Structure formats: structure tokens, C-alpha cells
N, C-alpha and C positions, 0 to 999 in steps of 0.2 A: 178608437174615439178619439173625438179631436181634445185639444187643451182647452179649448177654450168654455170647455161644458161645465166648468165650475165656478162661472164667473158669477158675480151677486149684481152685478150693474152693467144694461144695455143703453149705452149713450149713441145717440143717432143725431146726424144733420136731417133737413128734412129736403127741400129744393134742389135738386140732382142726385139725392140719395135712395129718396122713397117716392118723390112727386117731379114731373117736371113743374116749372118754377110757377110759382104761385097758382097751381092747377092742386085738384082731391087726388086724393089716395085713388090709385090704379085698385078694383079690386083683391088682386093676391096680395098687393103689399099690405093692405088693413088686415088682410085673413092673416098671413104670418106675424102681425106687430101682433095680433089677438093673440098668439100662438106664445109669442115671447113673453108679453105680457103675465099671462097667465104661471109662467115657469121662472123669469128676471123677473127684479124690479127695471121700470125702463124710465128712459129720459129724453126728450126732445131739447137739444142745444141748438138755437137759433139765432140768425142776426135780426126777423123779426118780432113784432110785439108776439108777446103769450095770446091776446088777444084774434091777430090775424092767423096766426098759427090752429088755433083750436077753432075756429072757422073753417080754413083751409083743410083740417083733419074731420071735418063736419061731425066734432064733439066727441073724438075718439078719448079716453080716458085715459090720460097720460101728464106725468109731471112736465112742464115745460120750462125752460130755459131762455129768456128771451135777452133783446135788444145785446148778447154778446155776455149777458150776467148781470144787466141793469134791470131785470125782473126777473121774479120767478110766481110762478104758478102751479094750481093744481085740480083737478078735475073731481069731483064726487056726486050722484044720481045727476050726470048730465048737465051740471054746473061751475061753471070755470070761477075760480078765485085766487085773487093777485095775492098772492102772501109777500111779496117786497115790490116794492118799486122807486126806484132812484134815480135822482136827474142830476144832472150836470150844467153849469151855469156855459151857456156857449154866447163869444163874443157876435152875433151873424152880421154886421156889417163887413167884418175882416173877413170872415165865411167868404161871403157872396164876393168880396172883391177878389178875394184868391181861387175862386171859382171861377168869374168871369177871367182873370188876366191867363190861368190854362187853360181856359177855352179855345182864347187867341193865340197862344205858344203855340197850342197842340193844334190845333184846329177843327175844337168840337163847337163849329158856329151854329150847326142847324139843330134848333131844339124846339119842342112842341112844349108849350106849358112852363113851369116856371125853370130857373138854372141849376136851383139845389132845395133840398125838401130839409127841413126840420122836423125830428121827431120830438112829442115832449121830453122823451128823459134824458137829451139832449146829444143820442145821436145825428148822425150827418149823414145824408145820401147825396151824392153829387152824380145826378143820373146824365149820363151822356147825350141821349136823346131827348131828355127832358121829364118834367114829370107826368105830360099827359100822353107820351108817346106811345101807340097800339102794341099790343100783347105780340101780335105777330112780327113786329118791326124787331121789336126788341130779341126776341128768341132768334131773330134772324141776325140779328148786328155783331154777335162774336161768339157763336157757340164753342169755339175751344178756347177763348179768352186770351188770344194771343194780341188782338189790338191794346187791350188791354196791360197785357203784361210787358208790352214797349215800352209805354210809357208810365210804368207803376211806380218807376223810382222815382220820375220826376214829382209824382205826384204825392209822395210819401216824403219829400225833401221839401216841398212846400207845406205841406200839415205835419212837420217834426215833431211838432209836440200832443200831436194823436194817433193810432193806432190806425194804420189804412189797410185797408182790403179790399182785393175783387170781389165785386158785391155782385147780386144775382146775376142777368145776363148782360148788361150792359152799363152797369155800373159802380161806382168805387162807394165803400162804406168807411166812413171818418168818425173815429169813435174815440171817447178821451179815456184817458189810459186810466188805470189800469187792465181795465174792460177788454176781454176778448176771451173768446170761446173756451180756453183753458184756463184762465181765469172762473169763468163759470160752471167750469166742472170740477174745477178743486173746489171750488166754497159750497157745492152739490154734495160732493164726496163726503168732505167733513162734515157737513151736518148729517149726514146718516150714521157715521161712525166707520166710515168703510174706507181702504188703499185703494192708492193707483191700481195697486195688483188687481181688485176685485172687478174691473173694469174694462166692460170691450165695447169701443167705439168704431162706429161706422159713419165713413165720409167720401166725398168727391172731389172737394175744393184743398185739395193737396199740396199743389204746386206754388211757386214764387207768387206772394198775393193774396194766396187762398185764406178763404177763413176758418179753413179746420187744422190748416199748417201746424200752426203751434201746437196741436193736441196729435201733429204725427211728427214733429219733432222731438214731443216728450218720450218720456218712457211706457205711458201708457199704451195699451195693444191696439193698433188702430188697423182696420180693416178698409182695403183702398174698392169705391163702387164708381165705375168709369162710365155706367148705366144703367139708371134706377129701376130700369127691367130687370135688370140681375139679381138685383136685393134677395127678392125673397127663396130663389134658390140659394142663393149663398148662405144667409142667414140659417135656414132651415140644415144646410148641409153642415154647418159648424156647430148649429146651438139645439138642434131639435132632430135631425137624423138619429 
């Protein structure tokens, strides 16, 4: 029997772990989520906002921690309720100056739309291809994240007052401290009267600069998912079989 069967909370990343980037849940992934939710408490721990994740999951009933712990929501009777929403003040002029300087230094000169995206929470997205780039172009840009890993250190150095992550398929997430996925998860665990030992986390972005790496390097049990189509079989084997 798997040693994970006694866990109380199953926490998961979404994009790359359960779905393709910003794409609907595959039917088998949705089915196994339903099975998990009937046996365990479940939580999505996401870089995106709760409303976007809720829509992407087609209204699936699950708690969502969004924007690296800056938001928290729950779903009841198909209705999303935002329980927490924090906002950090951002110097937008400074951020635009820094992103433009990085574009010239590194060579990210061709982009569509805006050079940077500001979220209401205070989180910042630095989209290498711009805010209006088509999804197929973004998916093809850096599928193994190697392009962004090569310059990750420089982006993190410029934005040293923030936490910087390789986000999505072609961007960097720039997040006010202390917010990150481990912070989000710890806050949720505490609110439920649980311990880290009660949690099993599934994530795909655990390499250098990855937004799951803080959890991966902690003492929380972490299952690596390198292809979201593998998630149903892995979850069933470890938790349901």
C-alpha cells in the first residue's frame, strides 16, 4: 500500500500538472480530481487568479489559492467566493523601466501588446512575447524552460526586491515578497489545523526558477509530474488504487 494514503490534503499546481497551459481539464484529469475530492481535502495552488482558474476548471468545486497566496477562494453550489484578496503597491514606472532595460540587454525586443502586465493583486507578469501574443506562439517558445533558465538569474537580480519565477510558457512572474506557493500552502495548512506532514503536493515546475520549487525544496511530500497526461495514473496509483 502507498505510504501516501493517510494524507489529509492533496495540493496541486494546475498548468502543466493537470492541464496544458491555460487549457481546460482533460476528461480523465477531471475524473480523477473528482475521485480525490471525495476522499481527501483538495487545494489548487496557482500563480493565476482564482477567477481565471475557476473558469479554466469549468467551475470544479475546489478551494483555490491564487496569485501565490495573495488570493483564496472556495466554491459552493457552483459559485466562486473570494475569501481573501490582498494587494501590494507597485511602482509601475520602475517596473516598466526595468523590463524595457532587460529586453534590450537580453534581446527580448520583438513582442505583441504591452511589455508588462500588472495584476490587481500587485503581481507582475513579464511576458517575453508580449501580452497579446497568440497561445500557439507562446506554447512553442520555451517548452522545456531552458531559454528562460539561461537568463533567470539576471531577471531575479534586477528584481531583487521580489520573488521571480519562470511562469507560464513564455513569461516571468514577479511577485511581492513574502508571497510564493510555499507561503500560500503554509497559510492554508494552518487555517485548517493541519501540518506539513498531512500534505501531498503534485507539481511540474520544480526546476531552477520554477514556481513549485519552494514547495519541492521544503519537507512537504512532493510528486513530480513532467507530463500532465500522466497525472491520472500517478494519482490513482498513489492515492486511490
